[in-house]
C-alpha positions as CSV (number, residue, x, y, z in Angstrom):
1,X,118.8,111.1,90.3
2,X,116.7,113.4,88.0
3,X,118.7,114.3,84.8
4,X,115.6,115.8,83.3
5,X,111.8,115.3,84.0
6,X,111.8,112.3,81.7
7,X,115.4,110.8,82.3
8,X,116.9,109.5,85.4
9,X,120.7,109.0,85.8
10,X,122.3,106.2,87.6
11,X,125.3,108.1,89.4
12,X,126.9,105.5,91.2
13,X,126.7,101.6,91.7
14,X,129.5,100.2,94.1
15,X,129.6,96.8,95.5
16,X,132.4,96.1,98.0
17,X,135.1,93.9,96.7
18,X,134.3,90.9,99.2
19,X,130.7,91.2,98.1
20,X,131.4,91.0,94.3
21,X,130.2,87.9,92.4
22,X,127.2,87.5,94.6
23,X,124.6,89.1,92.4
24,X,124.3,92.3,94.5
25,X,125.3,94.5,91.6
26,X,122.4,93.2,89.4
27,X,119.9,93.6,92.2
28,X,121.1,97.1,92.9
29,X,120.4,97.9,89.3
30,X,117.0,96.0,89.2
31,X,115.8,98.1,92.2
32,X,117.1,101.3,90.6
33,X,115.1,100.6,87.5
34,X,111.9,99.8,89.6
35,X,112.4,103.1,91.2
36,X,112.7,104.9,87.7
37,X,109.6,103.1,86.5
38,X,107.5,103.9,89.5
39,X,108.9,107.5,89.4
40,X,107.6,107.6,85.6
41,X,111.0,108.2,84.1
42,X,111.0,107.4,80.5
43,X,114.7,106.6,80.3
44,X,117.7,105.9,82.4
45,X,121.4,106.9,81.6
46,X,124.7,106.2,83.2
47,X,128.5,106.7,82.5
48,X,130.8,104.0,83.2
49,X,134.3,102.9,82.3
50,X,135.2,100.3,79.6
51,X,137.5,98.4,82.1
52,X,134.4,97.8,84.5
53,X,133.7,94.7,82.6
54,X,131.3,93.1,85.3
55,X,129.2,96.3,85.7
56,X,129.0,96.6,81.8
57,X,127.6,93.0,81.5
58,X,125.0,93.8,84.0
59,X,124.1,97.0,82.1
60,X,123.9,95.1,78.9
61,X,121.8,92.1,80.3
62,X,119.5,94.6,81.8
63,X,118.9,96.2,78.5
64,X,121.0,99.3,78.4
65,X,122.8,100.2,75.1
66,X,126.0,101.9,74.8
67,X,125.5,105.1,73.1
68,X,128.7,107.0,73.3
69,X,132.3,106.3,74.2
70,X,135.3,108.8,74.6
71,X,139.0,108.5,75.9
72,X,139.8,110.7,78.8
73,X,142.2,111.1,81.7
74,X,139.9,112.3,84.4
75,X,141.4,109.7,86.8
76,X,145.1,110.2,86.3
77,X,145.4,107.6,83.4
78,X,143.8,107.1,80.0
79,X,140.4,105.3,80.1
80,X,137.4,105.0,77.9
81,X,134.3,106.5,79.3
82,X,131.0,105.2,78.1
83,X,127.6,106.6,78.2
84,X,124.7,103.9,78.2
85,X,120.9,104.4,78.2
86,X,117.9,102.3,78.6
87,X,114.4,103.2,77.3
88,X,112.0,102.2,79.9
89,X,108.8,102.4,77.5
90,X,110.2,99.8,75.3
91,X,110.3,97.1,78.3
């Protein structure tokens, strides 16, 4: 979704448990980034949780950098939320 004129936000990436480990998450991220580039966004941002290690590996391999982390209890237990960003101009 559009965050600003230059920044896209990846809002939700969900792969059903039985389909995990098949590369679908990475393909979804690649497709989202292809769309963002074609739409001429300069940056993509997302928010995730530190416990989502497989997703975080995908983001890191794709070039995203963690820029902020903060403890929260939004989902009923203490978690560490993380903001990640990818500068599309440097790729």
